[in-house]
Structures are given as C-alpha cells and as structure tokens.
N, C-alpha and C positions, 0 to 999 in steps of 0.2 A: 199556551204562549201565542202570542199574537205574532203575525208576520206583516211586513210592510217594505215597499219597495224602497230602494235608497232614494230617489228623487222625492217621494211623499215624506219620507223621515225629516230630510233636509227640509222641506217646507213646514213642518209640523214638530220641529226638533224639541221646543219647549214643552210642548204637550207630552212627547214621547219620554222625556227626561222625567217630567213629573209624574207620569205612569210608572217609569222604573223605580222611582223613589217610593211610590205606593205598593211596591212589591209586584208589579206586572212588568216582567222582562219583554222585550220585542226582539224579534229576529230580524234582522235587516238583509233584504235580498237585492241581489244586482242581476239582472239579465236571467232571472229565475233561479239563481243559485243563493244558496243561504252563505252569505259572506260574515257576518258578524251578530253579536247579541249585546243589546243595550241593557244593562242590569245596574242597580243603585250601587253606589261606591260602598256601602254597607254590605251587599252580598257579594261583592266582588272581592273584599277583605276576607269574608267568611270562606269563600271557596279558593281562594288562592294560599290559604294556609293548610293545605291538606299534607298531613305529615307523611315523611317517605317510610318505606318498610323498615328500615333500621331503627327509626323512632317508635315505631309501633311495636317492634320486638323489644325494645327497652323498657317499653311502659307496660309490659305484660305483667299482670298482677298474679299471677299463680306462683306457687312454689316449685322448688327445683323438682321435685318428684311428679310434676303434672306434665312434663315433658318426656316422651319416652326415650330411652338410649338410642344414641345413634348406632345403626348396625355397623360393625367391623368387617364384614364379609367383603371380599374384592368385588369389584363391579364386574358385571358379567361382559364378556367379550362381545364385541360388535362384528357382524360380518363384513368381509372386505368392500363386497359391492353394495352396502348401506341398504339391504332388503332385510 
C-alpha cells in the first residue's frame, strides 16, 4: 500500500482518487503518523458490511448435533486476590 503525506495528497488528489478507484489504496500521513486511508467507494462498501458475531452465528450452516452440548458444571471459584 502506498503512503503519501497529506500536503502531497492534497496537491495530487485527482490522481490519488484515480489510483484508489483502480484498486490501489493510499495511506495518508500527517507529521509522519498514519492518519487515513483513501480507498474506492466500492472497497469501502465491501469492508463496511462486516457482519457482527450474532449474524455469523445465525448463518451457521451446520446441524444442531455439530455443536457440542454446553457444560452444566458450575463455574470454578476465583481466588479473592485475583491470582
């Protein structure tokens, strides 16, 4: 992934956007720190639709017997001092 200082990205914004659309994201730095990433809108839509854990569990394709039974044993006691 390409890195570019903010001042350079501002001066070449059109070219940086064209590169992002072509599939080459650019990390934008400010004072040497990574501050942002410029990606295409298509890529942003793809990565912003990450399912949450509950959706992943609901989409599990297995049968009920594929998941082991939950243990009904009581939880072990924790020591008072946390060690």
